[in-house]
N, CA, C and O atoms as a DFTB+ gen file, in Angstrom:
792 C
 N C O
     1  1       0.851      -1.190       0.000
     2  2       0.000       0.000       0.000
     3  2       0.889       1.242       0.000
     4  3       1.733       1.418       0.878
     5  1       0.677       2.123      -1.029
     6  2       1.511       3.311      -1.105
     7  2       1.016       4.387      -0.147
     8  3      -0.023       4.233       0.496
     9  1       1.783       5.494      -0.059
    10  2       1.483       6.563       0.912
    11  2       0.134       7.206       0.634
    12  3      -0.599       7.549       1.562
    13  1      -0.198       7.372      -0.662
    14  2      -1.474       8.016      -1.017
    15  2      -2.657       7.172      -0.564
    16  3      -3.630       7.692      -0.019
    17  1      -2.564       5.860      -0.793
    18  2      -3.638       4.948      -0.391
    19  2      -3.786       4.922       1.121
    20  3      -4.907       4.899       1.631
    21  1      -2.661       4.926       1.852
    22  2      -2.700       4.910       3.314
    23  2      -3.346       6.188       3.853
    24  3      -4.133       6.139       4.798
    25  1      -3.008       7.334       3.246
    26  2      -3.588       8.608       3.683
    27  2      -5.079       8.613       3.461
    28  3      -5.844       9.058       4.317
    29  1      -5.507       8.101       2.272
    30  2      -6.936       8.054       1.970
    31  2      -7.666       7.138       2.945
    32  3      -8.774       7.450       3.381
    33  1      -7.050       6.009       3.287
    34  2      -7.664       5.059       4.223
    35  2      -7.826       5.692       5.599
    36  3      -8.831       5.468       6.274
    37  1      -6.835       6.484       6.018
    38  2      -6.913       7.140       7.326
    39  2      -8.013       8.190       7.347
    40  3      -8.693       8.349       8.361
    41  1      -8.199       8.904       6.250
    42  2      -9.203       9.961       6.190
    43  2     -10.616       9.404       6.196
    44  3     -11.526      10.028       6.743
    45  1     -10.809       8.231       5.590
    46  2     -12.156       7.675       5.472
    47  2     -12.455       6.622       6.530
    48  3     -13.539       6.037       6.523
    49  1     -11.522       6.369       7.435
    50  2     -11.760       5.372       8.474
    51  2     -12.885       5.843       9.393
    52  3     -12.817       6.942       9.943
    53  1     -13.920       5.017       9.561
    54  2     -15.047       5.452      10.386
    55  2     -14.669       5.558      11.857
    56  3     -13.833       4.802      12.353
    57  1     -15.293       6.502      12.545
    58  2     -15.054       6.664      13.976
    59  2     -16.355       6.543      14.732
    60  3     -17.244       5.784      14.344
    61  1     -16.466       7.290      15.810
    62  2     -17.683       7.233      16.623
    63  2     -18.752       8.195      16.124
    64  3     -19.861       8.225      16.655
    65  1     -18.420       8.983      15.103
    66  2     -19.404       9.902      14.548
    67  2     -19.543      11.199      15.301
    68  3     -20.496      11.943      15.070
    69  1     -18.605      11.498      16.210
    70  2     -18.633      12.744      16.969
    71  2     -17.363      13.537      16.704
    72  3     -16.302      12.948      16.500
    73  1     -17.451      14.867      16.702
    74  2     -16.229      15.675      16.602
    75  2     -15.312      15.379      17.792
    76  3     -15.780      15.028      18.875
    77  1     -14.014      15.525      17.578
    78  2     -13.046      15.197      18.622
    79  2     -13.308      15.931      19.930
    80  3     -13.249      15.328      21.002
    81  1     -13.599      17.231      19.851
    82  2     -13.801      18.015      21.081
    83  2     -15.059      17.587      21.811
    84  3     -15.084      17.560      23.042
    85  1     -16.102      17.252      21.067
    86  2     -17.338      16.802      21.707
    87  2     -17.135      15.436      22.355
    88  3     -17.625      15.185      23.456
    89  1     -16.416      14.563      21.671
    90  2     -16.097      13.257      22.249
    91  2     -15.260      13.426      23.508
    92  3     -15.484      12.748      24.510
    93  1     -14.298      14.334      23.446
    94  2     -13.479      14.604      24.625
    95  2     -14.309      15.096      25.796
    96  3     -14.060      14.714      26.939
    97  1     -15.301      15.947      25.520
    98  2     -16.180      16.443      26.582
    99  2     -16.986      15.307      27.199
   100  3     -17.153      15.255      28.417
   101  1     -17.487      14.397      26.365
   102  2     -18.250      13.271      26.891
   103  2     -17.376      12.367      27.763
   104  3     -17.820      11.889      28.807
   105  1     -16.140      12.137      27.334
   106  2     -15.222      11.320      28.133
   107  2     -14.942      12.001      29.475
   108  3     -14.933      11.359      30.524
   109  1     -14.711      13.328      29.416
   110  2     -14.476      14.088      30.643
   111  2     -15.687      14.013      31.568
   112  3     -15.535      13.831      32.776
   113  1     -16.889      14.154      31.008
   114  2     -18.093      14.098      31.829
   115  2     -18.298      12.717      32.447
   116  3     -18.813      12.602      33.559
   117  1     -17.899      11.676      31.731
   118  2     -17.978      10.320      32.307
   119  2     -17.080      10.208      33.535
   120  3     -17.463       9.594      34.531
   121  1     -15.887      10.797      33.467
   122  2     -14.999      10.775      34.627
   123  2     -15.582      11.599      35.773
   124  3     -15.424      11.242      36.940
   125  1     -16.257      12.705      35.438
   126  2     -16.898      13.525      36.461
   127  2     -18.082      12.800      37.102
   128  3     -18.336      12.956      38.297
   129  1     -18.794      12.017      36.318
   130  2     -19.886      11.202      36.869
   131  2     -19.335      10.257      37.936
   132  3     -19.923      10.119      39.009
   133  1     -18.213       9.611      37.644
   134  2     -17.610       8.701      38.624
   135  2     -17.162       9.456      39.875
   136  3     -17.315       8.962      40.992
   137  1     -16.604      10.662      39.680
   138  2     -16.134      11.465      40.809
   139  2     -17.293      11.832      41.738
   140  3     -17.212      11.634      42.950
   141  1     -18.369      12.368      41.160
   142  2     -19.497      12.789      41.993
   143  2     -20.287      11.593      42.524
   144  3     -20.901      11.683      43.587
   145  1     -20.279      10.479      41.797
   146  2     -20.913       9.266      42.330
   147  2     -20.204       8.828      43.601
   148  3     -20.844       8.404      44.564
   149  1     -18.865       8.935      43.601
   150  2     -18.106       8.604      44.804
   151  2     -18.440       9.530      45.964
   152  3     -18.618       9.077      47.094
   153  1     -18.527      10.841      45.683
   154  2     -18.858      11.809      46.734
   155  2     -20.265      11.581      47.287
   156  3     -20.459      11.529      48.502
   157  1     -21.236      11.446      46.400
   158  2     -22.619      11.265      46.846
   159  2     -22.786       9.909      47.531
   160  3     -23.478       9.803      48.544
   161  1     -22.149       8.871      46.977
   162  2     -22.214       7.550      47.606
   163  2     -21.593       7.557      48.989
   164  3     -22.128       6.956      49.921
   165  1     -20.446       8.250      49.125
   166  2     -19.799       8.368      50.428
   167  2     -20.695       9.081      51.427
   168  3     -20.780       8.688      52.591
   169  1     -21.368      10.142      50.961
   170  2     -22.279      10.877      51.845
   171  2     -23.406       9.969      52.316
   172  3     -23.736       9.951      53.502
   173  1     -23.997       9.213      51.393
   174  2     -25.124       8.342      51.752
   175  2     -24.692       7.273      52.752
   176  3     -25.414       6.999      53.710
   177  1     -23.525       6.666      52.541
   178  2     -23.026       5.643      53.465
   179  2     -22.812       6.234      54.858
   180  3     -23.209       5.637      55.858
   181  1     -22.181       7.413      54.918
   182  2     -21.940       8.060      56.210
   183  2     -23.253       8.492      56.856
   184  3     -23.440       8.355      58.065
   185  1     -24.149       9.009      56.041
   186  2     -25.433       9.511      56.565
   187  2     -26.228       8.405      57.234
   188  3     -26.716       8.582      58.351
   189  1     -26.366       7.272      56.570
   190  2     -27.203       6.209      57.115
   191  2     -26.430       5.243      58.007
   192  3     -27.017       4.376      58.654
   193  1     -25.106       5.400      58.036
   194  2     -24.304       4.557      58.926
   195  2     -24.017       5.208      60.260
   196  3     -23.603       4.540      61.207
   197  1     -24.237       6.522      60.339
   198  2     -23.952       7.244      61.582
   199  2     -25.073       7.021      62.594
   200  3     -26.245       7.014      62.218
   201  1     -24.738       6.841      63.861
   202  2     -25.786       6.647      64.885
   203  2     -26.655       7.891      65.082
   204  3     -27.845       7.786      65.381
   205  1     -26.050       9.066      64.911
   206  2     -26.807      10.319      65.025
   207  2     -26.453      11.224      63.861
   208  3     -25.293      11.329      63.463
   209  1     -27.462      11.869      63.331
   210  2     -27.250      12.775      62.190
   211  2     -28.236      13.926      62.303
   212  3     -29.424      13.686      62.517
   213  1     -27.790      15.153      62.166
   214  2     -28.724      16.277      62.317
   215  2     -29.750      16.322      61.189
   216  3     -29.481      15.906      60.062
   217  1     -30.920      16.833      61.518
   218  2     -31.922      17.078      60.471
   219  2     -31.431      18.274      59.659
   220  3     -31.243      19.355      60.217
   221  1     -31.217      18.103      58.346
   222  2     -30.616      19.179      57.541
   223  2     -31.312      20.526      57.673
   224  3     -30.651      21.564      57.699
   225  1     -32.641      20.521      57.756
   226  2     -33.376      21.793      57.807
   227  2     -33.128      22.568      59.089
   228  3     -33.412      23.764      59.149
   229  1     -32.600      21.905      60.121
   230  2     -32.292      22.615      61.365
   231  2     -30.936      23.305      61.304
   232  3     -30.636      24.169      62.129
   233  1     -30.119      22.923      60.327
   234  2     -28.779      23.498      60.183
   235  2     -28.673      24.364      58.937
   236  3     -28.061      25.432      58.964
   237  1     -29.264      23.904      57.861
   238  2     -29.119      24.551      56.558
   239  2     -30.353      25.370      56.211
   240  3     -31.459      25.094      56.677
   241  1     -30.137      26.383      55.383
   242  2     -31.231      27.242      54.927
   243  2     -31.821      26.637      53.650
   244  3     -31.398      26.960      52.540
   245  1     -32.801      25.760      53.831
   246  2     -33.371      25.034      52.695
   247  2     -34.098      25.961      51.715
   248  3     -33.905      25.815      50.508
   249  1     -34.928      26.912      52.178
   250  2     -35.599      27.808      51.209
   251  2     -34.613      28.612      50.354
   252  3     -34.823      28.779      49.153
   253  1     -33.541      29.107      50.975
   254  2     -32.542      29.860      50.207
   255  2     -31.895      28.983      49.150
   256  3     -31.706      29.409      48.011
   257  1     -31.553      27.749      49.532
   258  2     -30.903      26.846      48.585
   259  2     -31.873      26.365      47.523
   260  3     -31.466      26.097      46.393
   261  1     -33.154      26.251      47.865
   262  2     -34.164      25.911      46.852
   263  2     -34.231      27.013      45.797
   264  3     -34.333      26.736      44.602
   265  1     -34.173      28.265      46.254
   266  2     -34.135      29.391      45.313
   267  2     -32.878      29.330      44.454
   268  3     -32.926      29.587      43.251
   269  1     -31.755      28.988      45.075
   270  2     -30.502      28.888      44.335
   271  2     -30.559      27.758      43.302
   272  3     -30.014      27.879      42.205
   273  1     -31.222      26.669      43.666
   274  2     -31.414      25.558      42.722
   275  2     -32.253      26.015      41.533
   276  3     -31.965      25.675      40.386
   277  1     -33.288      26.786      41.824
   278  2     -34.119      27.343      40.750
   279  2     -33.290      28.222      39.818
   280  3     -33.469      28.185      38.600
   281  1     -32.374      29.017      40.397
   282  2     -31.485      29.852      39.582
   283  2     -30.671      29.002      38.613
   284  3     -30.564      29.317      37.427
   285  1     -30.099      27.920      39.137
   286  2     -29.242      27.083      38.288
   287  2     -30.047      26.408      37.184
   288  3     -29.568      26.262      36.059
   289  1     -31.268      25.997      37.507
   290  2     -32.138      25.412      36.480
   291  2     -32.443      26.446      35.396
   292  3     -32.448      26.130      34.206
   293  1     -32.699      27.687      35.824
   294  2     -32.943      28.764      34.850
   295  2     -31.734      28.968      33.937
   296  3     -31.890      29.244      32.748
   297  1     -30.535      28.832      34.495
   298  2     -29.329      29.005      33.680
   299  2     -29.201      27.897      32.638
   300  3     -28.661      28.125      31.556
   301  1     -29.694      26.700      32.959
   302  2     -29.695      25.632      31.961
   303  2     -30.662      25.956      30.832
   304  3     -30.396      25.658      29.668
   305  1     -31.794      26.573      31.188
   306  2     -32.777      26.968      30.169
   307  2     -32.173      28.012      29.228
   308  3     -32.311      27.908      28.009
   309  1     -31.501      29.024      29.800
   310  2     -30.896      30.053      28.944
   311  2     -29.777      29.466      28.080
   312  3     -29.540      29.930      26.965
   313  1     -29.093      28.446      28.601
   314  2     -28.047      27.785      27.809
   315  2     -28.664      27.066      26.605
   316  3     -28.138      27.136      25.495
   317  1     -29.778      26.380      26.836
   318  2     -30.491      25.707      25.739
   319  2     -30.945      26.723      24.702
   320  3     -30.828      26.487      23.500
   321  1     -31.468      27.861      25.172
   322  2     -31.943      28.904      24.260
   323  2     -30.799      29.528      23.467
   324  3     -30.975      29.892      22.304
   325  1     -29.625      29.653      24.093
   326  2     -28.457      30.185      23.384
   327  2     -28.042      29.255      22.253
   328  3     -27.746      29.704      21.146
   329  1     -28.023      27.948      22.539
   330  2     -27.650      26.972      21.513
   331  2     -28.682      26.955      20.388
   332  3     -28.324      26.909      19.211
   333  1     -29.958      26.993      20.752
   334  2     -31.008      27.010      19.728
   335  2     -30.909      28.260      18.863
   336  3     -31.153      28.210      17.658
   337  1     -30.546      29.390      19.490
   338  2     -30.437      30.644      18.739
   339  2     -29.314      30.589      17.712
   340  3     -29.503      31.004      16.568
   341  1     -28.155      30.085      18.100
   342  2     -27.038      30.028      17.152
   343  2     -27.325      29.013      16.045
   344  3     -26.878      29.194      14.913
   345  1     -28.061      27.952      16.360
   346  2     -28.375      26.941      15.349
   347  2     -29.316      27.479      14.275
   348  3     -29.293      27.015      13.135
   349  1     -30.140      28.453      14.639
   350  2     -31.028      29.048      13.625
   351  2     -30.483      30.363      13.088
   352  3     -31.141      31.028      12.288
   353  1     -29.285      30.742      13.522
   354  2     -28.631      31.925      12.991
   355  2     -29.037      33.229      13.641
   356  3     -28.781      34.299      13.088
   357  1     -29.664      33.164      14.803
   358  2     -30.069      34.377      15.528
   359  2     -28.957      34.734      16.523
   360  3     -29.006      34.344      17.690
   361  1     -27.969      35.473      16.049
   362  2     -26.775      35.734      16.857
   363  2     -27.008      36.774      17.952
   364  3     -26.285      36.794      18.948
   365  1     -27.993      37.621      17.778
   366  2     -28.317      38.600      18.825
   367  2     -28.847      37.885      20.063
   368  3     -28.394      38.139      21.180
   369  1     -29.812      36.987      19.854
   370  2     -30.356      36.232      20.992
   371  2     -29.326      35.271      21.569
   372  3     -29.307      35.032      22.776
   373  1     -28.473      34.722      20.719
   374  2     -27.404      33.849      21.208
   375  2     -26.557      34.585      22.240
   376  3     -26.280      34.059      23.318
   377  1     -26.149      35.804      21.901
   378  2     -25.316      36.594      22.815
   379  2     -26.068      36.923      24.097
   380  3     -25.509      36.836      25.190
   381  1     -27.325      37.298      23.963
   382  2     -28.120      37.652      25.143
   383  2     -28.258      36.469      26.090
   384  3     -28.104      36.617      27.302
   385  1     -28.546      35.304      25.543
   386  2     -28.745      34.134      26.392
   387  2     -27.432      33.645      26.997
   388  3     -27.428      33.131      28.116
   389  1     -26.327      33.793      26.287
   390  2     -25.031      33.440      26.863
   391  2     -24.682      34.356      28.031
   392  3     -24.209      33.899      29.071
   393  1     -24.921      35.657      27.849
   394  2     -24.680      36.611      28.942
   395  2     -25.572      36.280      30.137
   396  3     -25.126      36.312      31.284
   397  1     -26.842      35.960      29.855
   398  2     -27.769      35.611      30.931
   399  2     -27.285      34.372      31.688
   400  3     -27.378      34.315      32.914
   401  1     -26.771      33.386      30.959
   402  2     -26.274      32.176      31.603
   403  2     -25.090      32.490      32.506
   404  3     -25.004      31.979      33.622
   405  1     -24.183      33.327      32.029
   406  2     -23.031      33.737      32.851
   407  2     -23.489      34.447      34.122
   408  3     -23.002      34.153      35.213
   409  1     -24.424      35.382      33.976
   410  2     -24.882      36.166      35.123
   411  2     -25.624      35.302      36.135
   412  3     -25.439      35.457      37.342
   413  1     -26.463      34.392      35.647
   414  2     -27.206      33.523      36.567
   415  2     -26.248      32.564      37.267
   416  3     -26.395      32.301      38.461
   417  1     -25.266      32.039      36.531
   418  2     -24.260      31.175      37.161
   419  2     -23.484      31.908      38.239
   420  3     -23.223      31.357      39.308
   421  1     -23.113      33.157      37.957
   422  2     -22.423      33.976      38.959
   423  2     -23.342      34.254      40.143
   424  3     -22.885      34.314      41.284
   425  1     -24.641      34.424      39.875
   426  2     -25.603      34.619      40.953
   427  2     -25.689      33.405      41.857
   428  3     -25.769      33.539      43.078
   429  1     -25.674      32.218      41.259
   430  2     -25.678      30.978      42.046
   431  2     -24.467      30.931      42.976
   432  3     -24.594      30.604      44.156
   433  1     -23.304      31.255      42.441
   434  2     -22.091      31.250      43.254
   435  2     -22.174      32.278      44.374
   436  3     -21.723      32.016      45.489
   437  1     -22.741      33.436      44.091
   438  2     -22.870      34.487      45.107
   439  2     -23.747      34.026      46.264
   440  3     -23.434      34.276      47.428
   441  1     -24.843      33.352      45.938
   442  2     -25.723      32.841      46.995
   443  2     -24.996      31.778      47.810
   444  3     -25.143      31.718      49.031
   445  1     -24.212      30.939      47.134
   446  2     -23.475      29.904      47.865
   447  2     -22.420      30.520      48.784
   448  3     -22.227      30.051      49.906
   449  1     -21.744      31.556      48.321
   450  2     -20.769      32.255      49.174
   451  2     -21.475      32.858      50.387
   452  3     -20.967      32.786      51.506
   453  1     -22.648      33.453      50.162
   454  2     -23.432      34.011      51.274
   455  2     -23.800      32.918      52.269
   456  3     -23.699      33.116      53.480
   457  1     -24.231      31.753      51.755
   458  2     -24.605      30.640      52.628
   459  2     -23.403      30.162      53.440
   460  3     -23.515      29.932      54.644
   461  1     -22.250      30.014      52.779
   462  2     -21.037      29.582      53.477
   463  2     -20.652      30.591      54.567
   464  3     -20.301      30.207      55.682
   465  1     -20.720      31.864      54.235
   466  2     -20.362      32.907      55.203
   467  2     -21.267      32.830      56.430
   468  3     -20.796      32.918      57.564
   469  1     -22.558      32.668      56.196
   470  2     -23.513      32.589      57.302
   471  2     -23.257      31.347      58.156
   472  3     -23.258      31.425      59.384
   473  1     -23.038      30.211      57.510
   474  2     -22.808      28.968      58.253
   475  2     -21.520      29.042      59.076
   476  3     -21.493      28.634      60.237
   477  1     -20.450      29.568      58.460
   478  2     -19.136      29.569      59.116
   479  2     -19.027      30.625      60.213
   480  3     -18.520      30.345      61.299
   481  1     -19.501      31.835      59.931
   482  2     -19.221      32.946      60.836
   483  2     -20.399      33.375      61.711
   484  3     -20.214      34.068      62.711
   485  1     -21.604      32.962      61.333
   486  2     -22.766      33.290      62.163
   487  2     -23.217      32.064      62.955
   488  3     -23.389      32.125      64.172
   489  1     -23.405      30.958      62.247
   490  2     -23.841      29.728      62.914
   491  2     -22.679      28.928      63.503
   492  3     -22.892      28.012      64.298
   493  1     -21.455      29.272      63.114
   494  2     -20.247      28.553      63.545
   495  2     -20.335      27.056      63.218
   496  3     -19.892      26.194      63.977
   497  1     -20.928      26.798      62.057
   498  2     -21.037      25.436      61.533
   499  2     -19.846      25.218      60.602
   500  3     -19.873      25.666      59.456
   501  1     -18.811      24.541      61.073
   502  2     -17.556      24.397      60.341
   503  2     -17.335      22.939      59.944
   504  3     -17.985      22.045      60.486
   505  1     -16.423      22.693      59.004
   506  2     -16.128      21.303      58.615
   507  2     -15.615      20.447      59.772
   508  3     -15.832      19.235      59.795
   509  1     -14.940      21.071      60.724
   510  2     -14.375      20.299      61.839
   511  2     -15.366      20.079      62.975
   512  3     -15.071      19.358      63.929
   513  1     -16.540      20.699      62.876
   514  2     -17.505      20.602      63.977
   515  2     -18.168      19.235      64.049
   516  3     -18.446      18.723      65.133
   517  1     -18.418      18.655      62.887
   518  2     -19.109      17.360      62.860
   519  2     -18.830      16.652      61.543
   520  3     -18.304      17.242      60.599
   521  1     -19.194      15.378      61.501
   522  2     -19.068      14.610      60.262
   523  2     -19.970      15.192      59.184
   524  3     -19.604      15.245      58.010
   525  1     -21.152      15.626      59.599
   526  2     -22.072      16.244      58.640
   527  2     -21.462      17.508      58.035
   528  3     -21.541      17.729      56.826
   529  1     -20.856      18.331      58.885
   530  2     -20.210      19.543      58.392
   531  2     -19.094      19.242      57.411
   532  3     -18.929      19.935      56.408
   533  1     -18.330      18.204      57.708
   534  2     -17.208      17.837      56.842
   535  2     -17.675      17.410      55.461
   536  3     -17.164      17.894      54.451
   537  1     -18.645      16.505      55.414
   538  2     -19.093      16.013      54.100
   539  2     -19.921      17.071      53.376
   540  3     -19.920      17.118      52.146
   541  1     -20.630      17.923      54.128
   542  2     -21.402      18.997      53.495
   543  2     -20.485      19.953      52.742
   544  3     -20.711      20.235      51.566
   545  1     -19.454      20.449      53.413
   546  2     -18.566      21.413      52.770
   547  2     -17.728      20.754      51.671
   548  3     -17.371      21.408      50.691
   549  1     -17.417      19.477      51.826
   550  2     -16.643      18.785      50.782
   551  2     -17.456      18.649      49.502
   552  3     -16.989      19.013      48.423
   553  1     -18.667      18.127      49.624
   554  2     -19.467      17.867      48.421
   555  2     -19.939      19.161      47.761
   556  3     -19.809      19.328      46.548
   557  1     -20.489      20.078      48.564
   558  2     -20.980      21.327      47.975
   559  2     -19.826      22.217      47.513
   560  3     -19.962      22.970      46.549
   561  1     -18.693      22.124      48.206
   562  2     -17.520      22.907      47.803
   563  2     -16.964      22.458      46.463
   564  3     -16.620      23.283      45.618
   565  1     -16.878      21.152      46.271
   566  2     -16.403      20.650      44.980
   567  2     -17.369      21.032      43.866
   568  3     -16.946      21.386      42.766
   569  1     -18.661      20.960      44.150
   570  2     -19.618      21.360      43.128
   571  2     -19.488      22.850      42.819
   572  3     -19.524      23.254      41.657
   573  1     -19.336      23.663      43.865
   574  2     -19.161      25.100      43.655
   575  2     -17.945      25.403      42.806
   576  3     -17.971      26.309      41.973
   577  1     -16.872      24.641      43.017
   578  2     -15.671      24.810      42.194
   579  2     -15.961      24.492      40.730
   580  3     -15.465      25.172      39.831
   581  1     -16.766      23.460      40.495
   582  2     -17.135      23.108      39.127
   583  2     -17.994      24.199      38.490
   584  3     -17.850      24.496      37.304
   585  1     -18.887      24.793      39.280
   586  2     -19.696      25.893      38.747
   587  2     -18.797      27.076      38.402
   588  3     -18.969      27.706      37.359
   589  1     -17.835      27.379      39.279
   590  2     -16.896      28.473      39.009
   591  2     -16.146      28.232      37.699
   592  3     -16.013      29.141      36.879
   593  1     -15.662      27.016      37.508
   594  2     -14.976      26.674      36.249
   595  2     -15.924      26.831      35.064
   596  3     -15.518      27.283      33.993
   597  1     -17.187      26.455      35.260
   598  2     -18.174      26.592      34.198
   599  2     -18.440      28.044      33.844
   600  3     -18.565      28.389      32.669
   601  1     -18.526      28.901      34.866
   602  2     -18.749      30.328      34.619
   603  2     -17.561      30.931      33.865
   604  3     -17.744      31.743      32.959
   605  1     -16.345      30.531      34.242
   606  2     -15.149      31.026      33.553
   607  2     -15.162      30.593      32.085
   608  3     -14.910      31.401      31.191
   609  1     -15.458      29.310      31.844
   610  2     -15.513      28.805      30.461
   611  2     -16.647      29.476      29.685
   612  3     -16.491      29.813      28.511
   613  1     -17.788      29.667      30.351
   614  2     -18.926      30.317      29.700
   615  2     -18.583      31.760      29.328
   616  3     -18.970      32.244      28.264
   617  1     -17.861      32.435      30.204
   618  2     -17.436      33.813      29.911
   619  2     -16.526      33.845      28.684
   620  3     -16.661      34.713      27.822
   621  1     -15.599      32.888      28.619
   622  2     -14.697      32.788      27.466
   623  2     -15.489      32.561      26.183
   624  3     -15.223      33.199      25.164
   625  1     -16.466      31.649      26.233
   626  2     -17.299      31.362      25.063
   627  2     -18.126      32.593      24.680
   628  3     -18.300      32.888      23.498
   629  1     -18.630      33.300      25.679
   630  2     -19.430      34.503      25.415
   631  2     -18.595      35.592      24.743
   632  3     -19.063      36.263      23.823
   633  1     -17.365      35.762      25.203
   634  2     -16.466      36.744      24.569
   635  2     -16.219      36.363      23.110
   636  3     -16.217      37.223      22.230
   637  1     -16.010      35.073      22.862
   638  2     -15.819      34.610      21.481
   639  2     -17.073      34.866      20.643
   640  3     -16.985      35.217      19.466
   641  1     -18.242      34.684      21.265
   642  2     -19.493      34.925      20.545
   643  2     -19.616      36.392      20.141
   644  3     -20.050      36.696      19.030
   645  1     -19.237      37.298      21.037
   646  2     -19.308      38.723      20.720
   647  2     -18.277      39.123      19.670
   648  3     -18.435      40.147      19.006
   649  1     -17.238      38.333      19.516
   650  2     -16.228      38.587      18.488
   651  2     -16.574      37.909      17.165
   652  3     -15.791      37.958      16.216
   653  1     -17.738      37.278      17.103
   654  2     -18.196      36.683      15.853
   655  2     -17.519      35.380      15.490
   656  3     -17.389      35.059      14.309
   657  1     -17.085      34.623      16.486
   658  2     -16.345      33.388      16.212
   659  2     -17.248      32.184      15.953
   660  3     -16.760      31.123      15.563
   661  1     -18.561      32.334      16.165
   662  2     -19.468      31.203      15.972
   663  2     -20.437      31.476      14.833
   664  3     -20.773      32.624      14.542
   665  1     -20.877      30.398      14.196
   666  2     -21.832      30.495      13.092
   667  2     -22.813      29.341      13.199
   668  3     -22.688      28.487      14.076
   669  1     -23.799      29.321      12.294
   670  2     -24.753      28.217      12.281
   671  2     -24.053      26.880      12.064
   672  3     -24.441      25.862      12.638
   673  1     -23.023      26.897      11.233
   674  2     -22.321      25.655      10.907
   675  2     -21.240      25.298      11.922
   676  3     -20.896      24.126      12.077
   677  1     -20.712      26.286      12.604
   678  2     -19.597      26.044      13.521
   679  2     -19.873      26.736      14.860
   680  3     -19.590      27.921      15.034
   681  1     -20.427      25.974      15.791
   682  2     -20.715      26.498      17.124
   683  2     -20.411      25.437      18.192
   684  3     -21.092      25.337      19.213
   685  1     -19.378      24.665      17.921
   686  2     -19.036      23.537      18.793
   687  2     -18.686      23.992      20.210
   688  3     -18.976      23.291      21.179
   689  1     -18.066      25.162      20.327
   690  2     -17.705      25.661      21.650
   691  2     -18.921      25.870      22.531
   692  3     -18.899      25.529      23.714
   693  1     -19.985      26.428      21.963
   694  2     -21.216      26.656      22.722
   695  2     -21.845      25.322      23.113
   696  3     -22.314      25.157      24.239
   697  1     -21.852      24.384      22.191
   698  2     -22.455      23.080      22.458
   699  2     -21.695      22.338      23.561
   700  3     -22.309      21.736      24.442
   701  1     -20.366      22.381      23.511
   702  2     -19.559      21.657      24.499
   703  2     -19.691      22.251      25.894
   704  3     -19.841      21.519      26.873
   705  1     -19.636      23.582      25.989
   706  2     -19.775      24.203      27.307
   707  2     -21.202      24.002      27.824
   708  3     -21.427      23.948      29.033
   709  1     -22.155      23.894      26.908
   710  2     -23.528      23.601      27.310
   711  2     -23.665      22.220      27.921
   712  3     -24.392      22.046      28.900
   713  1     -22.978      21.233      27.358
   714  2     -22.996      19.878      27.919
   715  2     -22.468      19.896      29.353
   716  3     -23.056      19.288      30.247
   717  1     -21.367      20.591      29.558
   718  2     -20.784      20.687      30.894
   719  2     -21.746      21.382      31.849
   720  3     -21.920      20.951      32.989
   721  1     -22.364      22.451      31.383
   722  2     -23.258      23.229      32.238
   723  2     -24.471      22.422      32.666
   724  3     -24.883      22.492      33.824
   725  1     -25.049      21.654      31.746
   726  2     -26.200      20.816      32.089
   727  2     -25.799      19.726      33.088
   728  3     -26.579      19.364      33.968
   729  1     -24.580      19.211      32.941
   730  2     -24.093      18.210      33.890
   731  2     -24.001      18.799      35.293
   732  3     -24.441      18.184      36.264
   733  1     -23.422      20.002      35.389
   734  2     -23.284      20.672      36.686
   735  2     -24.661      20.916      37.304
   736  3     -24.835      20.772      38.514
   737  1     -25.625      21.283      36.482
   738  2     -26.995      21.521      36.944
   739  2     -27.594      20.228      37.491
   740  3     -28.169      20.222      38.579
   741  1     -27.463      19.145      36.747
   742  2     -28.025      17.863      37.171
   743  2     -27.399      17.388      38.475
   744  3     -28.098      16.896      39.361
   745  1     -26.086      17.535      38.593
   746  2     -25.401      17.124      39.827
   747  2     -25.933      17.923      41.017
   748  3     -26.144      17.363      42.093
   749  1     -26.150      19.226      40.830
   750  2     -26.641      20.038      41.943
   751  2     -28.044      19.610      42.375
   752  3     -28.341      19.592      43.570
   753  1     -28.902      19.268      41.425
   754  2     -30.245      18.803      41.785
   755  2     -30.144      17.556      42.658
   756  3     -30.885      17.415      43.630
   757  1     -29.226      16.648      42.313
   758  2     -29.008      15.448      43.129
   759  2     -28.466      15.809      44.508
   760  3     -28.928      15.283      45.520
   761  1     -27.482      16.709      44.544
   762  2     -26.901      17.112      45.826
   763  2     -27.941      17.801      46.711
   764  3     -28.015      17.533      47.910
   765  1     -28.732      18.678      46.124
   766  2     -29.757      19.377      46.893
   767  2     -30.748      18.387      47.500
   768  3     -31.145      18.518      48.657
   769  1     -31.137      17.404      46.709
   770  2     -32.097      16.405      47.187
   771  2     -31.500      15.567      48.316
   772  3     -32.126      15.370      49.358
   773  1     -30.290      15.083      48.095
   774  2     -29.672      14.157      49.052
   775  2     -29.243      14.872      50.327
   776  3     -29.476      14.362      51.423
   777  1     -28.616      16.050      50.208
   778  2     -28.037      16.714      51.382
   779  2     -29.050      17.591      52.115
   780  3     -29.097      17.582      53.345
   781  1     -29.854      18.341      51.382
   782  2     -30.741      19.314      52.025
   783  2     -32.122      18.771      52.372
   784  3     -32.759      19.256      53.307
   785  1     -32.587      17.778      51.635
   786  2     -33.971      17.349      51.808
   787  2     -34.122      16.011      52.527
   788  3     -35.140      15.769      53.174
   789  1     -33.114      15.139      52.418
   790  2     -33.250      13.805      53.032
   791  2     -32.679      13.812      54.456
   792  3     -32.701      12.785      55.135
């Protein structure tokens, strides 16, 4: 087989049918699923294995966090609308919805910082105070870090959108960051249910 034939064979070799970056995002999200499964599984084992465990609503501000959960769900909606807008070529709405997603994500983080400040400095509920405190700050802290990374990536994508880097045919960056954002949203719904409500 000569070099030309080998090159042609490499170009036409079938793959998984996904762009490399999108496939990479899915692989990354699979690893994140395992990471958060370990955290949530560890919490459940400790929660039901401990002889005494505080009722979450007596320690945590459930209504505030329910509102924060609603915020994050809204940010997933604006992310979907941003992707739909770029797919139909409506770049004005794409930019608006991307900005909205960034702002709502930042709002979620702000509420979480407020909650942490209140727990640590007003309620004196610290990671070293109890097993519940330790696993609470570990799981929600790691999730908050993921949201922060998502907001940073979303901001980068939004700046690129305002510079005209995306089109109807090429908007992979928006789609990939959207996959990550929806994952972060889904994980938070699970965390809110398991930690704050059960």
